[in-house]
N, C-alpha and C positions, 0 to 999 in steps of 0.2 A: 593176145595178151601175150607177156613182156616172162620169160623166162631165164632163170639162170641155171646150167643144165650141169647137174653132176649124176653119175651113175652110181646103183646103188648094187649089192649083192647079186640082184636078180639078173644083172645085167640092163634093165632095160632103163632106160633112161628118166621114162616117165614114170617111174616109181621114186627112183631115189630125191632127192630134196633138193627142192628148186624154189624158186619164184614166181609167182603168180599174181595175175591182177585177177581179182574177183568184182563181179558186176553185184548190185545191190539186189535181194530177192527176199520176196513177202516169204514169210514164215508164217504156219497156224502150227503154236507151240501151249505146252503147259508147262508152266513156271512154278519154281522148286528153289528152293534154299535149302539144302540136307545136309545129315551128317553125314561122312565119307561113307560111311559103314549102312546108311541107309539106302543109296544112289541105286541098287538093281531091284528094291520095291518099288522106286519111284518111278525109274523107268515103266516097270511092268503095269502100273497105276496109268499111267502119262498114255502108253502105248494102249491102254484099255480105251481110256477114255477118248483118244484120236480114234481109234477104229471104229467104235459109235456113232462117231460122228460121220466117218466117213460112208457107213454102212446107211448110213442116213440121207446119203448123198450133200450132207451140208458142206463137206470137205471133197476135195479132189488133189490130191496129191501131182506133184510136178515132177518129180525124182525120189531119192530114196531118203530112209529115216536120217534125220541128223540132231546131234546134240551141240547145244553153242552154251558155253561157259562166259560168263563175264566177269569171270575173275580168274587166276589161276589158280585151281583147287587145291583147297589144303584140306585141313580137317572138317570145314563146311565148305558145300560145293553151293554154288550160286549160279544154277543152268537152267537151258530151256531145250527142252524136248520136244520135235514135233518133224514136219516135212513141209517140202517148198510148195509154195501153190502159187499159180496165177495172179492171184486180187487177194490183198488184204480181206481174211474172213472177220466175219462177224463173233462178234465174242457171245458164249454160248457155255455155261459150267465155267470147265476147269478150263476151257480151250482160249487161248488170247489171239491177237495178230501181232507178228515179230517182226523182225528183219535182221537179215545178214547184213551189214553193210558194206557198199564198196569202198574195198579195201585193197592194198597188197598183201600177199599172205606168204610166210612160207608152207611148203606141201611137203607132204611124205606120205605113201601108199604104204599102208598097213598089211600086211601079209599074214593069215592066224587070228587065233582063238583072243576073246576079248583081254582075259587075264594078263595078255603082254602086252597091251596098246602102252602102257607106263614105257618099258623099253624104247617102244616108238618114239614117245614123246621125249626121252630123256634126247635120244638121236637127234630128231629133229632141235630140239634147245640147243648141241652143240655142236650143229652142223651150220646153224642161225649165226652162232655166236663165234664162230671163226669166219664168216663171211662177213664179221662187224655187221651183222644187222640188229636194230632198236627192237623186243621184241614187246608188243605191245597185246590188250586185249581189243575184240573177243579172240577165243579159241574155241577150235568148233572140230567135230568128227561127222563121215558123212560115211551112212553104214552100206557100201558101196552094194554087197551080196545079205540079203533077206537071209537069217538062218532057219532052217529046216529042223525038226527032228531027224535026227538019224544022219545030218550032213557030217562030211568032215570037217573038223575044225579049223584044218590047213589051210584048207579053202577058200576061206571069209576073208575079205577084203572090205578096211574099212581106210578112206582117206581121213589124214590127219591137215588142219590148216592152221595157224597161227600171225594173226596179225605183225606187219611190220612196218617199221621207220625207216628212213632214209639214214 
């Protein structure tokens, strides 16, 4: 994996902005084009559908949940919400097969609640521009820690990825 090292405020180089090579990854997702104000209900419905498929043994995740954005989010968000899987899934209901493409990506680990993700995305964008990297699509979030009722939001980890060109 190629990496351009940069240390963030936590002092952990692996958390700070850097460039990595991402291999292609099949994912099982629910697709959506929703207004920004409806993203949270869309996530809830998508994870409910995915959870039903997992409980029936139709999907076996190989990693944490993710959301993949086919374009930079604006007033309308074109996204895919799901999980990485070993093999493409058979489409059933709202769940379809997709993939995270093999690409180089700028990445950053976000520490804290989801409401602050925008600040980390802005930080990653500014860093990539300082490095003269061409930002492309897709961009995606990997929810490293699964939230549970009563958890401290400060303990949540979300890894951000933004495809880059040379």
